N, C-alpha and C positions, 0 to 999 in steps of 0.2 A: 547353482548362481557362486562364481567364483568372484569375490571381490577384492578391488588395491584398496584395503583400512586408508591407504595415507589419503586416497584418491575419492574416496568416499564419502558423499554428503546426504545428509538428510531430510527434506524438505516438506512442511506440512502446509495443506493449501495448495498444493502442486496444482491441482485440476484447475485452478481459479485464473481468475484476469493477470495479476501479479505473478502468481507464482507458476505459470504456465512458463512463461518469458522468461523469467528467472529458471526454471527447472534447462527451458532450451539453451542457453547463454552456458550454462554449467557442461550441458554432455555437449556443446562445442568445444569448449575449452577443457575437454579430457577428463571428467570429473565421471563416475559412476556415482549417478543422482536414486533416488531412491524418493517416490511420492507417498506421499500418507494423505488420504483426503476421503470423507465422507462418498466423494462422487469419483470414478473412476475414467479417467482422459485417456487414449493415444497419444502420448508424444514419444516420439523415436528417440530411442538411447535411455528412455526412462524405465526404472522398473515401478510395476504400483501397485500400492497398499490400497485397496478402499476398505478403510475401516475410519473407526472415532478415534481421536487422540487417546482416549482414556476407554481405548478397549484392550483387555490385557492381551492380548497379539501384540500390540506395539511394543509390550516390553521385550518380548523376545526378540521379535525383530531388531530391536536398537541393540539390543544385547548379543546378538548373533553378529550383525553389522561393524558394531563401535565406530561410527564413523568421526571422521576429523573432524564435522560441523553439523549442529542441525541447525535450519534455516526453519523459524517459526514463521509465517504466512497468514496460516489459518484461522479466519475470524468471521465475526459476524459484527461486517462495518458501514452501517447504513446510520449515520445520525438521525434521522426523524424517526425510522423506526425504534432508536434506541430510548427515543423518546417519549414516544407513544406507547411501548413496551420495553420495560427494561429489561424482564427476566431473561431472554434469550442473549442478551448482550452479554450480559453479567455471567451467566453461565460458559457461552462458548467461550469466551477472552478473558477469563479469569479460573473458572472452574477447568477447564479444559488444559491452560498454561500451568498450573501448579500440576497437573498428571503429568505433562508434558518434559518439566522441571523435573520432579522425583522420579521419573524415569532415567532422565539423560544423567541423574548424578548416582544414583544405582548402576549406570551402567560406565559410567568414567567419562562422559563425553568432554573432551577438553572445550568445543569453544561451544556458543550459543549466538544465535543473530538473531533478534526480534524485529519484529516489522513494526514498527510504532508507527504515531499518526501526529502531524502538526496539529490536532483535535489537542492535544497533551496541553496546549500554551493558553484557551480561552482567549477573549479578548484584552489585553491590557487597559486598565484605566489609564494608565502614565503614558502611553504611545499606543494606542491603538490601531494608528496605520503604519505605526515602522516595523521593519522586517523584525522578524523573531532571531532571538539568537540563541544559544544551545544554554545562553547561563541566565537567561532571560526566567521571572517566577511563571511557575506550570499554574495553572489558574481556571482548569476547563469548564466548561459550563452546558455539557451536555453527558450523557452517562458512557455515552459510546468515548468519549476523551477520558472519562475517570475512567471508564475498564484498560487502555491503555496504560494510563499515567502509574495506576495501581501495579498491572501487571510491570511496568520500567521496574516500581520500588521492591516486589518481589525480588527478581531478575538478580538485581544487586543487594539485596541477603543473601541469598543462594549461593550466588558466585564469591561474597566475605567468608562465608563459610565453608561451603563447598570448594571454592578451589579453580572452579572453573574461568573461563578467560569468555565476557559477552562485547555484543555490540546493539544498542539501542539505535535505529535508525528511522528516524523521525519524519514519515513520507508526507509529500504534500500533492495533494490532489492527484492522484495516477490517471494518468489519462493517454489513451489514442489505439493503439495497435501495432503488432512488429509488420507494415507494410500492410496491412490487410487481413492478417494473419493471428491465431491467441489474440482475440480484443475483449472486449467486455463481455462479464460471463452471464451476470444476474437477468431472468427474465420471470416477473417482469420490472422491469428498466426502475432503479433507484435513484440512482448518480443523474447531476446534472447534462455532461457534454453530450451522453448516448442519447438524454431523452431530448435535449434540444437538437441532436442531429437528425435524431427518426422524426422528431416532429418536421423538420424541414423538407427531408425526403419523402415524408407522405403529406407534404401541407396541410398539414395541423398547425393548430395554434402551440406557441408555447409560452408559458405562463413565468414569470418573473416573482420569485416571493418578496416582498417586500420593497419599495422605491423611495424612500427617505432615511436610509443609512447615514452614516456619518462620512460618507466615501465622498468624491469630485462628482462624481455624477446619482449619489444616489443607491444605485446599487451594492452589493456587497461583491468584496473582492479577492480572489483566489490566486493561486500561485499554480496555476495546472502543470504538470511534470511529466515529459514521456515517458511511458515505462517502460522502453529500452534506453534511458539512461537513469531510468530506477535499478534494472537487474544489470546493468556495470556497476553499479554503484554496492550492490551486494556481493561480485564478483570481487568488486576491488579490495570493501570489505574484509571477506573472506582470504584476500591474500594477504593483506594487514596482519591480520590474527595469528598468522600462520607463521608469519616472518620475527613478528613486532611481540606477541602475546602479551597485546593490552587492549584495557577495556574503553569503549568510545561510547558515547553519543552523538550523534552526528545530524545533523538537517539535509537532509535533501530533496531539496525543491527545484527549484527553473530559475528564481533568481526576476521574475519577469511580471510581475502581477496584473491581472485581468479582471476587469469587473465584469458583471452580467451584459452590462448593455454593451460592452466590447464585445463579448464571447458572440454572442447574437449576433452583432454584423460579421464578424470573424466565419462565422459559418454560412450567413446568410451570405459574402462574397465569395466563397468556396462555391458553394452551391448555385453561383451566379442566381442567386433570388431573392425576396423580400422576406423573410418568415414573419409570419404574424403576430402577434403579441399580447398576450395581456396581464392586468399587474396583479396583485392579491398579497392578503396580509403577511409579513413575516414570520418565518415558520420558528417555532418554541427552539431552542438549541444552536440557531444558526449565527455565527463567526462573525462581524464585522469584514475581517478581513485574517486571509492568511498571508504570508509571506515571507521567504526564506534568506539569513543569511547564511548563504554556503559556506564562507570564508574558511572553517576549519575542516570541515569537507576536501575544498578545495589542496589545504596545506598537509594534511594529513594524508590522505589518498592519492592525491593529485588527481581526484575526482572530479569535473563540472560538467554541466547539463550540456548536448549538441544539438537538440532539437526546439525550433522555435514553435511558437501557440501556432502560427502556421503548421508547421509540419505535424503536430498533433493532432490540430482539425481533420488536417486532409486523409490522415491515417483512420483517424474516428469515423470518419466515411467511406473511406475502404472497405472496413470491418461491418459497419452498417448495411452496406449495400447488400453486402455476403448474407448477411442474416434476415434483410427483407426479403431475397429470393428464396428464403427456404422455407416463406411461409406459404 
């Protein structure tokens, strides 16, 4: 395989929900895209290597290709599962990241882009309901968020010593699909919007965990961000790093917080139905509110989201309908 090194990027987790959309956009932008993921997924223009990140063959791939950037998206990303069984989350998120960084340093990879998370913030006691900015203290309240913060710090330490550039992108509740394609992958579903949409389509009861949060309607609030907007953020970050050779830590969110009750209403309206809701206890590790201050991303990258919560819901519905048809 002939690789144009100046336009080659390696993406980990490129078979997943976020990764597949990032890979697609980089291909469309003229990059040679290599996907390293334990699951193979055919994406036009993407070269597939179905390996674990710590596989010895990955070292050979990175050294052979010498990509201009490695984009590390692969992760174990369920907050509830990290609470009840943290071992897989720490193993996948921390140990695999260290292995990948060691490989990148050995191969002289100049740019490393990391998919971090809004979970690194936790719920601030001083400002529990306001937007989070990159300078706010990081106080994660669940194992998933702690793994993301640990990796951010490891990346900074490595970059200081080994001389590569990095970007930590703190993603806020990525959702939706690419117009009904490359949507949410996990089965069984573990994230709220896919679960809610499926409940609406199948006329099932949806469970809201917690109704006495310190929020206007008592339910937790999230800043849902369209996966296409997130993919654009990765591309904009790559171009910025190639030109400026500067390190970044950025919030990537929609800047439009939505409560669980509001989300149920949005899905019900899109489906022209009334979704049956029941309430259960709040789950351990769930934050009261995630809400991104994205001023820095706007200023530094010239990036901002373009999709409303209605578009996110509509594209999630399109994707879930394709999944249900295959049952």
